[in-house]
C-alpha positions as CSV (number, residue, x, y, z in Angstrom):
1,Y,11.6,7.7,26.1
2,G,10.4,10.3,24.1
3,T,7.7,11.7,21.4
4,L,7.1,7.9,20.4
5,K,5.7,7.3,24.2
6,T,2.0,7.1,24.8
7,G,0.4,10.4,24.6
8,E,3.3,11.8,22.7
9,P,3.2,13.4,19.5
10,N,5.2,10.8,17.2
11,H,3.2,7.6,19.1
12,Y,1.0,7.4,16.4
13,W,4.2,5.7,14.3
14,F,3.1,2.7,16.9
15,E,-0.3,3.2,15.9
16,D,-0.2,2.8,12.1
17,K,-0.6,-1.0,11.5
18,S,0.4,-0.4,7.8
19,N,3.8,-0.4,8.4
20,G,4.7,-3.5,10.4
21,F,4.0,-5.1,14.2
22,S,3.7,-2.8,17.7
23,E,2.4,-3.9,21.0
24,I,3.5,-2.2,24.1
25,V,5.2,-4.3,27.2
26,G,4.9,-1.9,29.2
27,P,6.7,0.9,31.4
28,A,10.7,0.2,31.1
29,E,13.4,1.9,32.7
30,T,17.4,1.5,31.5
31,V,19.4,-0.3,33.6
32,E,22.3,2.0,32.7
33,K,22.3,5.6,33.2
34,F,22.1,7.9,30.2
35,P,22.1,11.7,29.3
36,L,18.6,12.6,28.4
37,V,18.5,16.4,27.1
38,I,16.3,18.8,25.5
39,A,18.4,19.8,22.1
40,T,17.8,22.8,19.8
41,K,15.5,25.8,19.6
42,Y,13.3,23.0,19.1
43,N,13.1,21.5,22.1
44,I,14.0,18.0,20.4
45,P,14.4,15.2,23.6
46,M,17.8,13.3,22.7
47,L,19.2,10.6,24.5
48,L,23.1,10.9,24.5
49,D,25.1,7.8,24.0
50,Q,27.5,8.6,26.8
51,A,26.8,5.1,29.2
52,G,27.4,5.8,33.3
53,T,26.3,9.7,32.5
54,G,23.0,11.1,33.6
55,R,19.9,9.1,34.9
56,N,18.2,6.1,34.6
57,I,15.8,6.7,31.8
58,K,12.1,5.9,31.7
59,G,9.8,5.1,29.1
60,E,8.2,2.4,27.6
61,L,9.2,-1.0,25.5
62,Y,7.2,-2.1,22.6
63,K,7.4,-5.5,20.7
64,I,8.0,-5.1,17.1
65,D,8.9,-6.6,14.0
66,E,11.2,-6.0,11.2
67,Q,9.1,-3.7,9.4
68,K,8.0,-1.6,12.1
69,L,11.9,-1.3,12.9
70,A,12.7,-0.3,9.2
71,H,9.9,2.3,9.6
72,L,10.9,3.9,13.1
73,D,14.6,4.1,12.0
74,I,13.1,6.6,9.3
75,L,11.7,8.8,12.0
76,E,15.0,8.6,13.9
77,A,17.1,9.6,10.9
78,Y,19.2,6.1,11.7
79,P,21.8,5.8,10.5
80,S,23.0,9.2,9.5
81,L,21.5,11.2,12.9
82,Y,20.8,8.5,15.1
83,T,22.1,5.3,16.1
84,R,20.7,2.4,18.2
85,K,22.5,-0.3,20.5
86,I,21.2,-3.0,22.2
87,I,21.1,-2.3,26.0
88,Q,19.6,-3.6,29.4
89,I,16.4,-2.6,31.1
90,S,14.2,-2.9,33.4
91,V,10.1,-3.8,32.4
92,N,7.5,-5.3,34.4
93,G,10.5,-6.6,37.2
94,E,12.6,-8.3,34.6
95,I,15.8,-7.2,32.8
96,I,16.0,-7.8,29.6
97,E,17.9,-6.1,26.3
98,S,16.2,-4.1,23.9
99,W,16.6,-1.7,21.1
100,I,17.3,1.8,22.2
101,Y,17.9,5.0,19.9
102,L,20.8,6.7,21.1
103,M,22.4,9.9,19.7
104,N,26.4,9.4,18.9
105,D,28.9,11.7,17.9
106,F,27.4,14.7,19.6
107,R,29.0,18.1,20.4
108,E,30.8,18.0,23.9
109,E,28.4,20.8,25.1
110,L,25.4,18.9,24.9
111,L,26.4,17.0,28.1
112,K,26.3,21.0,30.0
113,N,22.2,20.3,29.4
114,N,20.2,19.3,32.2
115,Y,19.8,15.6,32.3
116,L,16.1,14.7,32.4
117,N,15.0,11.1,33.8
118,E,11.6,11.4,31.6
119,Y,10.5,13.2,28.7
120,S,6.9,14.7,28.5
121,Y,5.9,16.8,25.5
122,K,3.2,18.1,28.1
123,L,6.0,19.7,30.4
124,L,8.6,20.7,27.4
125,P,6.6,21.1,24.4
126,W,8.7,20.4,21.2
127,D,8.0,22.7,18.3
128,P,6.4,21.0,15.3
129,A,7.9,23.8,13.1
130,Y,11.0,21.2,13.5
131,L,9.5,18.9,10.8
132,E,9.6,21.8,8.0
133,E,13.7,21.7,8.9
134,K,14.0,17.9,9.3
135,D,15.6,17.4,5.8
136,G,18.5,15.8,7.5
137,S,21.2,18.5,7.8
138,F,19.2,20.6,10.4
139,L,19.9,18.3,13.2
140,V,23.3,17.0,12.6
141,N,24.5,20.4,12.1
142,C,23.1,21.2,15.7
143,I,23.8,18.2,17.5
144,K,27.2,16.6,16.1
145,K,30.5,17.3,16.0
146,T,32.0,19.3,13.2
147,K,34.4,17.1,11.2
148,L,38.0,18.6,10.3
């Protein structure tokens, strides 16, 4: 749904065969609605773990092995930043279950953002300067609820 899709800035994570197997299955859409929002000053797309709110999300489904999943977990800072769940998606006319990365324990004000059904770097470019601050704490401080 985000920067990993074909033509998006992080798609090369799927193209790199040295870190596991990946193969595109096809365009996909979530069966349930979720809030896909753009967050932070860097325009990062984030899918909030709030099933039933938002829109059906369009993306791509990939068949991957455990090595590729572990590699993608690095990009998504799983489990410290993102979580992942198995949800139902529609792909090629079938409903199947698939992993998806979601932001849990997020600040409630993110639900006030506009909800997208699809992300495109061409329409809302994310700022690569974000990578300079990706130390694990920047997004946590911006997105996660404050712990008391």
